[in-house]
C-alpha positions in Angstrom: -80.2 -72.1 -27.3 -79.6 -67.9 -28.2 -78.2 -66.4 -25.6 -76.2 -63.5 -26.5 -77.0 -60.4 -27.9 -74.7 -57.9 -29.3 -70.4 -58.5 -29.9 -69.0 -61.5 -28.5 -66.6 -60.2 -25.4 -63.6 -61.5 -26.7 -64.0 -59.4 -29.4 -64.7 -56.8 -27.6 -61.5 -56.7 -25.2 -59.7 -57.2 -27.9 -60.9 -53.9 -28.8 -60.9 -52.4 -25.8 -64.7 -52.4 -25.3 -67.0 -53.1 -21.9 -69.3 -55.9 -22.0 -73.2 -55.0 -21.7 -74.5 -56.9 -19.2 -76.6 -58.5 -21.9 -73.1 -59.9 -23.4 -72.5 -60.9 -20.4 -75.8 -63.5 -19.9 -74.5 -64.6 -22.8 -71.7 -66.1 -22.2 -73.2 -66.9 -19.1 -75.7 -69.2 -20.1 -73.4 -70.4 -22.6 -70.8 -71.6 -20.6 -73.5 -73.2 -18.7 -74.9 -75.0 -21.8 -71.6 -76.8 -22.0 -72.0 -78.2 -19.3 -75.2 -78.6 -18.8 -77.3 -78.9 -20.9 -79.9 -76.3 -22.9 -82.9 -77.6 -20.3 -80.6 -77.7 -17.5 -79.5 -74.7 -18.3 -83.2 -72.5 -19.2 -84.2 -74.3 -15.7 -81.8 -72.6 -13.6 -82.0 -69.9 -14.8 -85.0 -69.5 -14.5 -85.4 -70.7 -11.4 -82.3 -68.1 -10.0 -84.5 -65.0 -11.6 -86.9 -65.6 -9.5 -85.7 -66.3 -7.0 -83.5 -62.7 -7.0 -86.0 -60.7 -8.3 -87.3 -60.2 -5.1 -84.6 -57.7 -4.8 -84.2 -57.0 -8.2 -87.9 -56.6 -10.6 -85.6 -56.2 -13.2 -85.1 -59.8 -13.3 -89.2 -60.1 -14.0 -88.6 -58.8 -17.7 -85.7 -61.8 -18.1 -87.8 -64.5 -20.9 -86.8 -67.6 -20.9 -88.6 -69.6 -23.3 -89.3 -72.8 -25.3 -88.2 -73.3 -29.2 -88.1 -77.1 -30.2 -85.8 -77.9 -28.5 -84.0 -75.2 -28.1 -84.5 -72.8 -25.6 -84.4 -68.7 -26.0 -83.3 -65.9 -23.8 -84.5 -62.2 -24.1 -83.4 -60.0 -20.7 -84.4 -56.6 -20.4 -83.9 -54.0 -22.8 -81.5 -51.8 -20.3 -78.6 -55.0 -20.1 -78.3 -53.5 -24.3 -77.0 -50.6 -22.5 -72.9 -50.7 -22.0 -72.3 -49.3 -18.0 -75.2 -49.8 -16.9 -74.4 -50.2 -13.2 -77.9 -51.4 -12.7 -78.3 -53.8 -15.6 -74.9 -55.5 -13.8 -76.0 -54.7 -10.0 -79.2 -57.0 -11.6 -77.1 -59.6 -12.8 -74.5 -59.8 -10.0 -76.8 -61.3 -8.6 -78.9 -63.3 -10.6 -75.5 -64.8 -10.9 -75.5 -65.6 -7.2 -78.6 -67.0 -7.7 -76.7 -69.5 -9.7 -74.0 -70.1 -7.8 -75.8 -70.7 -5.0 -77.9 -73.4 -7.0 -75.7 -74.5 -8.9 -73.4 -75.7 -6.0 -76.7 -77.0 -4.5 -76.9 -79.2 -7.1 -73.0 -80.3 -9.0 -71.2 -78.9 -6.5 -67.8 -76.6 -7.7 -67.2 -78.2 -11.0 -69.5 -76.0 -13.1 -68.5 -73.3 -10.9 -65.1 -73.8 -11.2 -65.5 -73.7 -14.5 -67.9 -70.6 -14.9 -64.6 -68.7 -12.8 -62.1 -69.0 -15.0 -64.1 -66.6 -17.5 -62.4 -63.8 -16.6 -65.2 -61.2 -17.9 -67.7 -63.2 -15.3 -64.7 -62.8 -12.4 -64.0 -59.4 -13.4 -67.7 -57.3 -13.2 -68.8 -59.9 -10.6 -70.8 -62.6 -12.3 -69.8 -64.8 -10.2 -68.0 -64.2 -7.1 -64.3 -64.8 -6.0 -64.4 -66.7 -3.4 -65.5 -69.9 -6.1 -61.5 -69.3 -8.4 
Protein backbone atom coordinates (compact mmCIF):
# COMPACT_ATOMS: atom_id res chain seq x y z
CA UNK A 1 0.00 0.00 0.00
CA UNK A 2 1.30 3.37 -0.88
CA UNK A 3 -0.13 5.82 1.59
CA UNK A 4 2.55 8.12 2.83
CA UNK A 5 3.54 11.21 0.93
CA UNK A 6 6.49 13.18 2.21
CA UNK A 7 8.77 12.65 5.18
CA UNK A 8 8.27 9.99 7.78
CA UNK A 9 6.52 11.10 11.00
CA UNK A 10 9.30 9.74 13.22
CA UNK A 11 11.93 11.67 11.26
CA UNK A 12 9.89 14.87 11.49
CA UNK A 13 9.64 14.53 15.26
CA UNK A 14 13.42 14.26 15.51
CA UNK A 15 14.00 17.31 13.34
CA UNK A 16 11.33 19.36 15.11
CA UNK A 17 9.12 19.72 12.01
CA UNK A 18 5.37 19.30 11.97
CA UNK A 19 3.88 16.51 9.88
CA UNK A 20 1.46 17.26 7.07
CA UNK A 21 -2.04 15.84 6.92
CA UNK A 22 -0.74 13.55 4.15
CA UNK A 23 1.97 12.16 6.43
CA UNK A 24 -0.50 11.51 9.25
CA UNK A 25 -2.93 9.88 6.82
CA UNK A 26 -0.10 7.60 5.71
CA UNK A 27 0.66 6.67 9.30
CA UNK A 28 -3.03 5.90 9.93
CA UNK A 29 -3.30 3.70 6.84
CA UNK A 30 0.00 1.89 7.34
CA UNK A 31 -0.87 1.01 10.92
CA UNK A 32 -4.34 -0.21 9.95
CA UNK A 33 -2.77 -2.29 7.17
CA UNK A 34 -0.40 -3.97 9.63
CA UNK A 35 -3.40 -5.26 11.56
CA UNK A 36 -6.19 -5.59 8.99
CA UNK A 37 -4.44 -5.99 5.65
CA UNK A 38 -4.59 -3.80 2.58
CA UNK A 39 -8.05 -4.64 1.29
CA UNK A 40 -9.85 -4.14 4.61
CA UNK A 41 -7.98 -0.89 5.20
CA UNK A 42 -8.88 0.45 1.75
CA UNK A 43 -12.55 -0.49 2.20
CA UNK A 44 -12.78 1.07 5.67
CA UNK A 45 -11.00 4.27 4.67
CA UNK A 46 -13.15 4.61 1.53
CA UNK A 47 -16.36 4.13 3.54
CA UNK A 48 -15.20 6.54 6.26
CA UNK A 49 -14.34 9.17 3.63
CA UNK A 50 -17.75 8.81 2.00
CA UNK A 51 -19.46 9.28 5.36
CA UNK A 52 -17.36 12.30 6.37
CA UNK A 53 -17.53 13.93 2.91
CA UNK A 54 -21.02 15.28 3.67
CA UNK A 55 -19.40 17.79 6.03
CA UNK A 56 -15.91 17.84 4.51
CA UNK A 57 -16.20 17.91 0.69
CA UNK A 58 -12.40 17.86 0.34
CA UNK A 59 -12.60 14.17 1.27
CA UNK A 60 -14.18 13.53 -2.14
CA UNK A 61 -10.71 14.26 -3.52
CA UNK A 62 -9.25 11.28 -1.65
CA UNK A 63 -8.63 8.66 -4.33
CA UNK A 64 -8.26 5.00 -3.43
CA UNK A 65 -7.48 2.67 -6.29
CA UNK A 66 -6.43 -0.92 -6.58
CA UNK A 67 -3.20 -1.71 -8.39
CA UNK A 68 -2.89 -5.49 -8.55
CA UNK A 69 -2.96 -6.72 -4.97
CA UNK A 70 -1.97 -3.34 -3.55
CA UNK A 71 -3.94 -0.16 -3.06
CA UNK A 72 -2.77 3.34 -3.73
CA UNK A 73 -4.04 6.41 -1.95
CA UNK A 74 -3.91 9.85 -3.45
CA UNK A 75 -4.66 12.52 -0.88
CA UNK A 76 -6.07 15.97 -1.66
CA UNK A 77 -3.34 18.36 -2.75
CA UNK A 78 -3.95 20.65 0.23
CA UNK A 79 -2.92 17.79 2.54
CA UNK A 80 0.66 18.19 1.34
CA UNK A 81 0.82 21.69 2.82
CA UNK A 82 2.18 22.08 6.33
CA UNK A 83 -0.05 23.64 8.97
CA UNK A 84 -3.22 23.62 6.86
CA UNK A 85 -6.04 23.83 9.45
CA UNK A 86 -8.74 22.69 7.00
CA UNK A 87 -6.70 19.64 5.97
CA UNK A 88 -6.22 18.60 9.60
CA UNK A 89 -9.91 19.18 10.38
CA UNK A 90 -10.96 16.97 7.45
CA UNK A 91 -8.46 14.32 8.50
CA UNK A 92 -9.82 14.43 12.07
CA UNK A 93 -13.34 13.90 10.70
CA UNK A 94 -12.05 10.97 8.65
CA UNK A 95 -10.34 9.56 11.75
CA UNK A 96 -13.57 9.76 13.76
CA UNK A 97 -15.45 7.88 11.05
CA UNK A 98 -12.68 5.28 10.84
CA UNK A 99 -12.91 4.80 14.62
CA UNK A 100 -16.69 4.35 14.47
CA UNK A 101 -16.38 1.74 11.73
CA UNK A 102 -13.53 -0.03 13.48
CA UNK A 103 -15.43 -0.09 16.76
CA UNK A 104 -18.43 -1.70 15.06
CA UNK A 105 -16.30 -4.26 13.25
CA UNK A 106 -13.38 -5.06 15.57
CA UNK A 107 -14.26 -3.57 18.91
CA UNK A 108 -11.55 -1.49 20.58
CA UNK A 109 -8.53 -3.62 19.56
CA UNK A 110 -7.44 -1.79 16.40
CA UNK A 111 -8.43 1.60 17.79
CA UNK A 112 -6.17 1.03 20.80
CA UNK A 113 -3.33 0.19 18.45
CA UNK A 114 -3.87 3.44 16.55
CA UNK A 115 -4.20 5.40 19.79
CA UNK A 116 -0.72 4.28 20.87
CA UNK A 117 0.73 6.42 18.10
CA UNK A 118 1.43 9.81 19.61
CA UNK A 119 1.15 11.83 16.37
CA UNK A 120 -2.35 10.48 15.71
CA UNK A 121 -3.42 11.45 19.23
CA UNK A 122 -1.54 14.74 19.29
CA UNK A 123 -3.24 15.98 16.11
CA UNK A 124 -6.66 14.61 17.12
CA UNK A 125 -6.86 12.00 14.35
CA UNK A 126 -7.65 9.38 16.97
CA UNK A 127 -9.75 10.90 19.77
CA UNK A 128 -8.09 10.99 23.20
CA UNK A 129 -10.92 8.97 24.78
CA UNK A 130 -9.82 6.00 22.65
CA UNK A 131 -6.53 5.68 24.57
